[in-house]
MARGU-66113 format. One line per 2 residues: number of its first residue (from 0); their letters; for each residue x, y, z of C-alpha. Coordinates in steps of 0.25 Angstrom, whole numbers, plus 2048, in hexadecimal, padded with zeros to 3 digits. Layout:
N
NUM) a) X/Y/Z; ...
***
This chain:
422
0) ma) 800/800/800; 805/80E/7FD
2) te) 808/817/808; 809/826/809
4) dd) 818/826/80A; 819/81F/7FC
6) fk) 812/82C/7F6; 819/837/7FE
8) tm) 825/839/7F5; 81F/832/7E9
10) dq) 81F/83F/7E1; 82F/83F/7E2
12) ii) 830/832/7DB; 824/82E/7D3
14) yr) 827/837/7C7; 835/82F/7C6
16) va) 82F/821/7C4; 82A/81C/7B7
18) ak) 81B/81C/7B4; 81A/80D/7B6
20) qv) 821/80D/7C4; 817/818/7C9
22) yd) 80D/80D/7CD; 817/806/7D6
24) ql) 81B/813/7DC; 80D/818/7E0
26) kt) 808/80A/7E4; 7FE/808/7D9
28) nk) 7FC/801/7CB; 7F7/804/7BE
30) dg) 7E9/7FF/7C2; 7E9/80A/7CD
32) ls) 7E5/808/7DB; 7DB/7FF/7E0
34) se) 7CF/805/7E7; 7D3/800/7F5
36) ea) 7E1/805/7F3; 7DC/813/7EE
38) ke) 7D3/813/7FB; 7DF/810/804
40) rl) 7E7/81B/7FE; 7DC/825/7FF
42) qq) 7DC/823/80E; 7EB/823/80E
44) fg) 7EE/82F/806; 7E0/837/808
46) kn) 7D8/83D/7FD; 7DE/844/7F1
48) ti) 7D9/852/7F6; 7E0/85F/7F9
50) ke) 7DD/861/807; 7D9/86F/80C
52) kq) 7DE/876/818; 7D4/874/824
54) gr) 7CC/880/825; 7C7/887/831
56) pl) 7BB/880/838; 7AD/885/835
58) yl) 7AB/88B/842; 7B8/893/841
60) qf) 7B4/898/834; 7A7/89D/83A
62) ls) 7AE/8A4/846; 7B8/8AB/83D
64) nf) 7AD/8B4/838; 7AC/8B9/846
66) is) 7BA/8BC/84A; 7BF/8C6/840
68) mm) 7C5/8D3/846; 7B8/8DB/842
70) ai) 7AF/8D0/847; 7B7/8D0/855
72) ll) 7B5/8DF/855; 7A6/8DD/854
74) wi) 7A6/8D2/85F; 7AD/8DC/868
76) sg) 7A5/8E8/864; 798/8E0/867
78) gi) 79E/8DC/875; 7A1/8EA/878
80) af) 793/8EE/874; 78D/8E4/87E
82) va) 797/8EA/889; 792/8F8/885
84) km) 784/8F4/888; 780/8F4/879
86) pe) 77B/8E5/878; 773/8E8/86B
88) lg) 780/8EE/864; 788/8E2/869
90) va) 77E/8D8/864; 77D/8DF/857
92) vw) 78C/8DF/855; 78E/8D0/858
94) cv) 782/8CC/84F; 789/8D4/844
96) ni) 796/8CC/846; 78F/8BF/847
98) in) 786/8C1/83B; 793/8C6/833
100) gi) 79B/8BA/837; 790/8B0/834
102) fs) 78E/8B6/826; 79D/8B6/823
104) fi) 79E/8A7/827; 792/8A3/81E
106) qe) 798/8AA/812; 7A5/8A4/814
108) yk) 79F/896/817; 797/896/80A
110) as) 7A3/89A/802; 7AC/88F/808
112) ka) 7A0/884/806; 79F/889/7F7
114) te) 7AE/887/7F6; 7AD/879/7FC
116) al) 7A2/876/7F2; 7AB/87A/7E6
118) ks) 7B6/871/7EB; 7AC/865/7EC
120) ml) 7A9/867/7DD; 7B8/865/7D9
122) as) 7B8/856/7DC; 7BF/850/7D0
124) ya) 7C2/842/7CC; 7CF/83A/7C8
126) rv) 7D0/82E/7BE; 7D8/823/7C5
128) ir) 7DA/814/7C3; 7D5/80C/7CF
130) dg) 7D4/7FC/7CF; 7D9/7FD/7C0
132) ke) 7CD/805/7BC; 7CC/814/7B8
134) vq) 7C3/81B/7C2; 7C0/829/7C6
136) il) 7C1/82E/7D4; 7C1/83A/7DC
138) td) 7CE/841/7DC; 7CF/841/7EB
140) el) 7CF/832/7EB; 7DC/832/7E3
142) vp) 7E7/82B/7EA; 7F6/829/7E8
144) gd) 7F8/81D/7DE; 7EB/820/7D6
146) vm) 7ED/81E/7C7; 7E7/82B/7C2
148) li) 7E2/82D/7B3; 7E3/83B/7AE
150) te) 7DE/841/7A1; 7DD/84F/79A
152) ge) 7D5/859/7A2; 7D5/851/7B0
154) ki) 7DA/857/7BD; 7E5/84F/7C4
156) sa) 7E1/84D/7D2; 7EE/847/7D8
158) da) 7FD/847/7D6; 801/83B/7CD
160) rl) 80C/835/7C5; 809/832/7B7
162) ie) 80B/824/7B1; 804/827/7A4
164) as) 803/834/79C; 7FE/837/78E
166) dl) 800/845/789; 7FD/84A/797
168) qv) 7FE/858/79B; 7FA/85E/7A9
170) nq) 7F6/86C/7AD; 7FD/86E/7BB
172) sa) 7FA/87D/7BC; 7F3/87B/7CA
174) lt) 800/877/7CF; 80A/87E/7C7
176) ge) 803/88A/7C1; 807/887/7B3
178) sn) 7FB/885/7AA; 803/87E/79F
180) pv) 800/86F/79F; 80C/866/7A3
182) rk) 80F/859/79B; 80F/84C/7A4
184) fs) 815/83F/7A1; 817/831/7A8
186) da) 826/82F/7A7; 82F/82F/7B3
188) ih) 837/83C/7B6; 844/83B/7BD
190) rn) 848/84A/7BE; 84A/850/7CC
192) dl) 848/85F/7C8; 839/85F/7C7
194) tn) 82E/863/7D0; 822/85A/7D2
196) le) 819/863/7C9; 824/862/7BE
198) ia) 825/853/7BD; 81E/84F/7B1
200) nl) 819/841/7B5; 811/846/7C1
202) if) 803/84D/7C1; 7FD/855/7CD
204) tg) 7F0/858/7D4; 7EA/864/7CE
206) st) 7EF/863/7C0; 7E6/860/7B4
208) vs) 7E9/858/7A8; 7EA/861/79C
210) sg) 7EC/856/791; 7EF/847/790
212) sg) 7EC/83C/79A; 7F4/834/7A4
214) ka) 7F4/82A/7AF; 7FB/82D/7BD
216) vv) 7FD/827/7CA; 7F9/830/7D6
218) fk) 804/832/7E1; 800/83E/7E9
220) tg) 7F2/842/7ED; 7EB/84D/7F5
222) md) 7F4/857/7FD; 801/84F/7F8
224) te) 7FF/854/7EA; 806/860/7E4
226) lg) 7F9/867/7E5; 7F6/863/7F3
228) ki) 804/869/7F7; 800/876/7F1
230) ag) 7F2/876/7F8; 7FA/873/805
232) lt) 802/87F/803; 7F6/888/800
234) qn) 7EF/883/80D; 7FA/889/815
236) vt) 7F7/897/811; 7F1/89F/81D
238) de) 7E5/8A7/81B; 7E6/8B6/81C
240) qs) 7DC/8C1/81E; 7D6/8C8/812
242) pl) 7D9/8D7/810; 7CB/8DA/815
244) qk) 7CD/8D2/822; 7DA/8DA/824
246) el) 7D3/8E7/822; 7C7/8E3/82B
248) nr) 7D0/8DF/836; 7D8/8EC/835
250) lt) 7CB/8F4/835; 7C6/8EC/841
252) kq) 7D3/8F0/849; 7D1/8FF/845
254) is) 7C2/8FF/849; 7C6/8F8/856
256) ii) 7D0/903/859; 7C7/90E/855
258) al) 7BB/909/85D; 7C4/907/86A
260) tf) 7CA/914/868; 7BD/91C/867
262) gf) 7B7/913/872; 7C3/917/87C
264) if) 7C1/926/878; 7B2/926/87B
266) fv) 7B5/91F/888; 7BF/929/88C
268) la) 7B6/935/887; 7AA/92F/88F
270) vf) 7B1/92D/89C; 7BA/93A/89D
272) fv) 7B1/944/895; 7A3/940/896
274) kd) 7A5/93A/8A4; 79D/92D/8A2
276) pv) 79F/922/8AB; 7AA/918/8A6
278) ae) 7A1/90C/8A4; 797/915/89B
280) sf) 7A3/91A/894; 7A9/90D/891
282) if) 79B/908/88C; 79A/914/883
284) al) 7A8/911/87E; 7A5/903/87B
286) gm) 799/908/873; 7A2/911/86B
288) iv) 7AB/906/868; 7A0/8FD/862
290) af) 79B/909/85A; 7A8/90B/853
292) ip) 7A8/8FC/84F; 7A2/8FA/841
294) eg) 799/8EE/844; 794/8EE/835
296) ll) 7A2/8ED/82F; 7A4/8DE/830
298) pt) 796/8DA/82A; 797/8E4/81F
300) vt) 7A4/8DF/81B; 79F/8D0/81C
302) la) 792/8D4/813; 79B/8DB/809
304) la) 7A4/8CF/807; 798/8C5/807
306) rg) 792/8CD/7FC; 79F/8CC/7F4
308) vq) 79F/8BD/7F7; 791/8BC/7F1
310) rm) 794/8C3/7E5; 7A1/8BB/7E2
312) vk) 798/8AE/7E4; 790/8B3/7D9
314) kn) 79D/8B3/7D0; 7A0/8A5/7D5
316) al) 7AB/8A9/7DE; 7AC/8A3/7EC
318) vk) 7B2/8AB/7F8; 7B5/8A3/804
320) nl) 7B8/8AF/80E; 7B0/8BC/80D
322) ss) 7BD/8C5/80F; 7C2/8BF/803
324) ve) 7B8/8C7/7FA; 7BF/8D4/7FE
326) tl) 7CD/8CE/7FB; 7C8/8C9/7ED
328) gc) 7C3/8D7/7EA; 7D2/8DC/7EC
330) tt) 7D7/8D1/7E2; 7DD/8D6/7D5
332) vi) 7E3/8CA/7D0; 7E0/8BB/7D2
334) ct) 7E9/8B0/7CD; 7E3/8A2/7CC
336) dk) 7E4/895/7C5; 7D9/893/7BB
338) tg) 7D7/884/7B9; 7D2/87D/7C6
340) tl) 7D0/88B/7CD; 7C7/893/7C4
342) tq) 7C3/887/7BB; 7C2/878/7BE
344) ne) 7C9/873/7B1; 7BC/86C/7AD
346) mt) 7B9/871/79F; 7AA/86F/79D
348) vn) 7A2/871/790; 797/87B/791
350) hl) 793/87E/783; 793/877/775
352) wl) 794/87F/768; 78D/879/75C
354) pd) 78D/880/74E; 77F/886/751
356) ke) 77D/887/760; 784/887/76E
358) le) 780/87D/778; 782/87D/787
360) vt) 788/871/78F; 784/86F/79E
362) gt) 78C/868/7A8; 79A/86B/7AF
364) gy) 7A7/864/7B2; 7A9/856/7AE
366) ap) 79C/850/7B2; 795/84A/7A6
368) kg) 788/852/7A8; 783/85D/79F
370) ei) 77A/860/794; 77B/867/786
372) id) 771/872/786; 76B/87A/77A
374) gd) 763/885/780; 758/87D/787
376) hk) 75B/870/780; 764/865/784
378) it) 76D/860/778; 773/852/777
380) sk) 77D/84C/76D; 772/843/768
382) tn) 768/84E/765; 773/858/75F
384) pd) 77C/853/754; 785/85F/756
386) vn) 787/85D/765; 78A/84E/762
388) ll) 795/851/758; 79B/85C/762
390) lt) 79B/852/76E; 7A1/847/765
392) aa) 7AC/850/761; 7AF/854/76F
394) il) 7AF/846/774; 7B9/842/769
396) cs) 7C2/84D/76D; 7C2/84A/77C
398) na) 7C8/83F/785; 7C0/844/791
400) ri) 7B8/83A/799; 7B0/839/7A6
402) lp) 7B2/82D/7AF; 7A7/82A/7B9
404) pd) 7AB/82A/7C8; 7AB/81E/7D1
406) ek) 79F/81A/7DA; 7A5/821/7E6
408) ih) 7A5/82F/7DE; 798/82C/7D8
410) at) 792/82A/7E6; 799/837/7EC
412) ly) 799/841/7E1; 791/83F/7D4
414) sv) 791/836/7C8; 798/839/7BB
416) tr) 794/830/7B0; 79A/82D/7A3
418) pk) 795/836/798; 78D/82F/78D
420) pv) 792/82E/77F; 78D/838/775
***
């Protein structure tokens, strides 16, 4: 049975051996792993997923909306109002703070749930050989030793060593930033001056197949992959306050100093010039301190940011933190990768053009579900000779195919059936 130690330094030697020796190095064979062995390795190595840094518990996320500097100032001002024998004002100030905190939490909670929903839509599949048969499995079930099949347009879901390659080119821009496809082959490499990403017989998680096809044996999954190492580095970045939060904290300090200063001045004037009793003068000074604190500032800022979030949602943009809206408003340049970030790298036909008309095609992604529509009428290849001719040409020019998932995937997600011939 393969152990974790067998795979820890595999990337340092696996590219040096000949393709026919890869099976022995990775404790597998040309028929792939058996179902039992795959299950054991999944328990041993864990799921093939990029683990995220554990976020704050939900109750801490909720409480964080009540402990900003401005919120703390309102808590204190409400308490001062009670001491100054103004309970109505104290209750009002605290209610404003509570309502504002709850509203902020709800807005950010909805955004985080929407983000998680998007992640659940990104579940993809990999084609592997198990028990001598080609099957399609969820990518998070890939394990070291799996014999993986790849072809043009597919995403690579684990770090693997090629054992067969036919005119194979891979886009590694997610890892290197270089958009030009890299040619890959299965021959052994004996150079010592190459980084992992420069080794031509290795393919990596996050890459896509630009052209050709190949067969590879997985040797790293999850956080052990090159993409997992990058993800681990990004998760060590500490959160910083947004410019708006910094400005609000600075304003809170200024307001606190001004309120306390004027409260002290009024206390001195009441005691030494008006000759009021010290107790009454103190209560009067507390009332003046509360009066100088803008209780409506925090909810006003929150509502303004929430309004900005709602407007961005209509533009299909999700904002997880309310304060990020103001930061985004100050942004002049955004640098981002396109494929996999702004797009899903899933080209989908949505229109057909015939000599005399334009037809609409429904359906998204790789699921073989959709219809050809001409106005209010559904069109099929059997009823329209032009559509039949167009689809026949498209099929002859393409090597794409869809494999149905296994029974486990069928039960947990949804069924993908083979498309019927035209």
